[in-house]
C-alpha positions in Angstrom: -9.5 -18.3 0.8 -8.3 -21.9 0.3 -5.6 -21.4 3.0 -8.1 -20.0 5.4 -10.6 -22.8 4.7 -7.8 -25.3 5.2 -6.7 -24.0 8.5 -10.3 -23.7 9.6 -10.9 -27.4 8.8 -7.8 -28.4 10.6 -9.0 -26.6 13.7 -12.4 -28.2 13.5 -10.9 -31.7 13.0 -9.0 -31.3 16.2 -6.2 -33.4 17.7 -7.8 -36.8 17.1 -7.7 -36.4 13.4 -4.1 -35.3 13.6 -3.2 -38.4 15.5 -4.8 -40.6 12.9 -3.0 -38.8 10.1 0.3 -38.9 11.9 0.4 -42.6 11.9 0.4 -42.7 8.1 2.6 -39.6 7.5 5.9 -41.3 7.1 4.7 -44.2 4.9 4.3 -42.5 1.5 5.2 -44.8 -1.3 5.7 -43.6 -4.9 6.9 -46.8 -6.6 7.3 -49.1 -8.4 8.2 -47.3 -11.6 8.4 -49.9 -14.3 7.6 -47.6 -17.3 8.6 -44.2 -16.0 10.3 -41.8 -18.4 13.2 -39.6 -17.8 16.0 -37.5 -19.4 19.7 -38.4 -19.7 22.1 -35.4 -19.7 25.6 -36.0 -21.3 28.0 -33.3 -20.0 30.6 -34.2 -22.7 28.2 -33.0 -25.4 26.9 -29.8 -23.8 28.4 -26.6 -25.3 26.7 -24.1 -23.0 24.6 -22.5 -25.7 21.6 -21.9 -23.4 19.2 -23.1 -26.0 17.6 -25.3 -23.4 17.0 -22.2 -21.2 15.3 -20.4 -24.1 13.1 -23.4 -24.8 12.1 -23.7 -21.1 11.3 -20.0 -21.0 9.1 -20.1 -24.1 7.3 -23.4 -23.3 6.4 -22.3 -19.7 5.8 -18.7 -20.7 8.2 -17.4 -18.1 9.3 -13.7 -17.8 12.2 -12.7 -20.0 15.6 -12.7 -18.2 17.6 -9.6 -17.5 20.1 -10.7 -20.1 19.2 -12.3 -23.4 19.7 -16.0 -23.9 22.5 -15.5 -26.4 24.5 -13.6 -23.8 26.9 -16.2 -22.7 28.7 -14.0 -20.1 26.1 -15.2 -17.6 27.9 -18.5 -17.6 30.8 -16.9 -15.8 28.8 -16.8 -12.6 27.2 -20.0 -11.1 23.4 -19.7 -11.0 20.6 -21.6 -9.5 17.0 -22.0 -10.5 14.4 -19.7 -9.1 10.6 -18.9 -9.4 11.1 -17.4 -12.8 13.8 -19.7 -14.2 13.2 -23.4 -14.2 16.5 -24.4 -15.7 20.0 -22.9 -15.9 23.3 -23.9 -17.5 26.4 -23.4 -15.5 30.1 -23.5 -16.5 32.5 -25.3 -14.2 36.3 -25.0 -14.5 37.8 -28.4 -14.0 41.4 -29.6 -14.4 40.5 -30.9 -17.8 39.0 -27.6 -18.9 35.5 -26.0 -18.7 32.5 -28.3 -18.4 28.9 -27.2 -18.8 26.0 -28.7 -16.9 22.2 -28.1 -17.1 20.5 -27.8 -13.7 16.7 -28.3 -13.1 14.4 -30.5 -11.0 15.8 -34.1 -11.1 12.3 -35.6 -10.7 13.2 -38.1 -8.0 11.6 -41.5 -8.1 10.7 -41.0 -4.4 10.5 -37.2 -4.3 11.6 -35.5 -1.1 9.2 -32.6 -1.9 6.2 -34.9 -2.2 7.2 -36.8 0.9 7.4 -33.6 3.0 4.2 -32.2 1.7 1.3 -33.0 4.1 -1.4 -31.7 1.7 0.0 -33.7 -1.3 0.5 -30.7 -3.5 3.4 -32.6 -5.2 2.8 -35.8 -7.1 5.0 -38.3 -8.9 3.4 -38.9 -12.2 3.6 -42.3 -14.0 5.5 -40.8 -16.9 8.3 -39.6 -14.5 7.4 -36.0 -13.9 6.9 -34.5 -10.5 4.1 -32.1 -10.7 2.7 -29.4 -8.4 -0.9 -28.5 -7.6 -1.1 -24.8 -6.4 -4.7 -25.1 -5.4 -4.0 -27.2 -2.4 -0.7 -25.7 -1.4 -0.7 -23.9 2.0 2.7 -22.2 1.5 4.5 -24.1 4.3 7.6 -24.5 2.1 8.6 -27.8 3.6 9.3 -28.9 0.1 12.1 -26.3 -0.2 13.7 -27.5 2.9 13.4 -31.2 2.0 14.8 -31.0 -1.5 18.4 -32.2 -1.5 19.1 -30.4 -4.8 17.7 -27.0 -3.6 15.3 -26.7 -6.6 11.8 -25.6 -5.5 11.5 -21.8 -5.4 8.8 -19.6 -3.8 7.1 -16.6 -5.3 7.9 -14.2 -2.5 7.0 -11.2 -4.6 3.4 -12.5 -5.2 1.4 -11.2 -2.2 -2.0 -12.9 -2.9 -1.4 -16.3 -4.5 2.2 -17.3 -4.2 3.3 -20.6 -5.6 6.2 -23.0 -5.4 7.8 -23.0 -8.8 10.0 -25.6 -10.5 10.6 -27.7 -13.7 7.7 -30.1 -14.4 9.6 -32.0 -17.2 7.1 -30.2 -19.5 4.3 -32.5 -18.2 1.6 -30.9 -20.4 3.7 -31.6 -23.5 4.4 -35.2 -22.4 0.6 -35.6 -22.1 0.4 -34.6 -25.8 3.1 -37.0 -26.8 5.7 -34.2 -27.3 9.3 -34.0 -26.0 10.3 -31.7 -23.1 11.1 -28.3 -24.6 14.8 -28.4 -23.6 15.3 -31.8 -25.1 13.7 -30.8 -28.4 15.8 -27.6 -28.6 19.2 -29.0 -27.8 21.4 -28.8 -30.9 24.1 -31.3 -29.7 21.8 -34.0 -28.4 23.2 -33.6 -24.9 19.7 -34.4 -23.7 17.9 -37.7 -24.4 14.3 -38.4 -23.4 12.9 -41.9 -23.1 12.1 -44.8 -20.7 14.4 -44.6 -17.7 15.4 -48.2 -18.2 16.4 -47.5 -21.8 18.3 -44.3 -20.7 20.4 -46.4 -18.3 21.3 -48.8 -21.1 22.3 -45.9 -23.4 24.4 -44.4 -20.7 26.2 -47.7 -19.9 26.9 -48.3 -23.6 28.5 -44.8 -23.9 30.6 -45.4 -20.8 31.7 -48.8 -22.0 32.5 -47.5 -25.5 34.5 -44.6 -24.3 35.9 -45.4 -20.8 38.5 -42.7 -21.1 35.8 -40.1 -21.8 33.4 -40.8 -19.0 33.3 -41.4 -15.3 32.1 -45.0 -14.6 28.9 -43.9 -12.9 25.4 -42.8 -13.9 24.5 -40.0 -11.5 20.8 -40.4 -10.5 20.6 -44.1 -11.1 20.6 -44.7 -7.4 21.2 -41.4 -5.6 18.4 -40.6 -3.1 16.6 -43.8 -4.3 17.0 -42.8 -8.0 15.9 -39.9 -10.2 14.2 -39.6 -13.5 16.8 -37.0 -14.6 20.2 -38.6 -14.8 23.8 -37.5 -15.7 26.9 -38.9 -17.3 30.1 -36.8 -17.3 33.8 -36.9 -18.0 34.6 -34.8 -14.9 33.9 -36.0 -11.4 30.4 -35.1 -10.5 31.5 -33.1 -7.5 33.4 -30.8 -9.9 30.3 -30.0 -11.8 28.1 -29.0 -8.9 26.4 -32.3 -8.0 26.3 -33.6 -4.5 28.0 -37.0 -3.9 27.1 -37.3 -0.2 23.4 -38.2 -0.7 23.6 -41.9 -0.6 21.0 -44.3 -2.1 18.3 -44.2 0.5 15.1 -42.5 -0.7 13.7 -39.4 1.0 10.6 -41.2 2.5 12.8 -43.7 4.3 15.0 -41.0 5.7 12.1 -38.8 6.8 9.6 -41.4 7.9 10.1 -40.7 11.6 10.3 -36.9 11.6 7.4 -36.6 9.0 5.1 -38.6 11.2 5.1 -35.7 13.6 4.2 -33.1 10.9 0.5 -33.8 10.8 0.3 -33.7 14.6 1.9 -30.3 14.5 -0.4 -29.1 11.8 -3.4 -30.4 13.6 -2.5 -28.6 16.7 -1.3 -25.5 14.9 -4.8 -23.9 14.9 -5.1 -24.5 18.6 -1.7 -22.8 19.1 -2.7 -19.9 16.9 -6.0 -19.6 18.8 -4.1 -19.4 22.0 -1.7 -16.8 20.7 -4.6 -14.9 19.3 -6.4 -15.0 22.7 -3.3 -13.8 24.5 -2.7 -11.1 22.0 -6.3 -9.9 22.3 -6.1 -9.9 26.1 -2.8 -8.0 25.9 -4.4 -5.6 23.4 -7.4 -5.1 25.8 -5.1 -4.5 28.7 -3.0 -2.1 26.7 -6.1 -0.3 25.5 -7.4 0.0 29.1 -4.1 1.4 30.1 -4.2 3.9 27.3 -7.7 5.0 28.3 -6.6 5.4 31.9 -3.6 7.4 30.8 -5.7 9.7 28.8 -8.2 10.2 31.7 -5.3 10.9 34.0 -3.8 13.3 31.6 -7.1 15.1 31.1 -7.7 15.2 34.8 -4.2 16.6 35.4 -4.6 19.1 32.5 -8.0 20.1 33.9 -6.5 20.7 37.4 -3.6 22.7 35.9 -6.0 24.7 33.7 -8.3 25.4 36.7 -5.2 26.5 38.7 -4.1 28.7 35.9 -7.6 30.2 35.6 -7.6 31.1 39.2 -4.2 32.7 38.9 -5.3 34.6 35.9 -8.5 35.7 37.6 -6.5 36.7 40.6 -4.2 38.7 38.5 -7.2 40.2 36.6 -8.9 41.1 39.9 -5.7 42.8 41.2 -5.3 44.7 38.0 -8.9 45.7 38.0 -8.6 46.8 41.6 -5.6 48.9 40.7 -7.4 50.5 37.9 -10.3 51.3 40.2 -8.0 52.8 42.7 -6.3 54.9 40.0 -9.7 56.0 38.7 -10.9 56.9 42.3 -7.7 58.7 43.0 -8.0 60.6 39.8 -11.6 61.5 40.5 -10.7 62.7 44.0 -7.8 64.8 42.7 -10.1 66.3 40.0 -12.7 67.0 42.7 -10.2 68.7 44.9 -8.6 70.7 42.2 -9.7 74.5 42.0 -12.2 75.3 39.3 -11.7 78.3 36.9 -14.9 80.0 37.9 -13.8 79.9 41.6 -10.7 81.7 40.7 -12.7 84.5 38.9 -15.0 84.9 41.9 -12.1 85.4 44.2 -10.6 88.1 42.0 -13.9 90.0 41.9 -14.2 89.9 45.7 -10.8 91.3 46.1 
């Protein structure tokens, strides 16, 4: 109902409203973020136990997976998050040996999903989480296309109220002063939650203290304008499934031009749909008229053929009846002309 209302309002607003909105579309700003929180993941400490997956599943009340969380054979195949799994741990074979990495929404400082969303279903919260409001979502799935980390997933198997699903950094728990479920459950402290500025300091201290153990880089400090979820690793980040081609420019800056056209398209979309509907209705009417004419022609042809057949059958019946009459007349004549028994007795007496 919300989607239908939304599209109806767009149609009523018309192109003028779309023009006004389009001028502001590419100018979304999400910063500054002086006190935003985040999570630091240390790949050198992760043992691939999947405890974080279990915690995420329990906290978010997600469906149970096909294989239990203590089944580590799933690590043999690289996985991605989906609408029923907000986080996964993958194992990567590197020259130095296997490395495990947790994958989830990185909660960008300037979220591409929020930048692409023209109804503002995504929001960057002051505490660092990127949240989603299903009540205003229209299901366009631009967020899925925009995300450079391929995280948002759509509930394709939900026919009535599908949602876009992803990690929320346990936003409700953060509101209560609790840790994200995965951070709380990690037995090796591979995950650290805190102020983003403090996490960067912690990461730099570890790198400086053990330069042979870590890459001299904090992934997420600057990538795509920075993320609230950051990584340090001993293996090159490209070897553990993280993109190194993203640059440091935030999503809103990259998409300002193209996104300015999105509201225009959305504003004109009902007009386009109305035109398509009118054409389809006209085509349907023409097709229906053609079907009616075809039925009439068929009935007319069938009637003509039936009438012809009737005449033929009547003709045949008339001929058959005529033959029967002739046979009966002939039979009657023959019977009339045949000598009667009493006539034969009379002739004998006379002789």
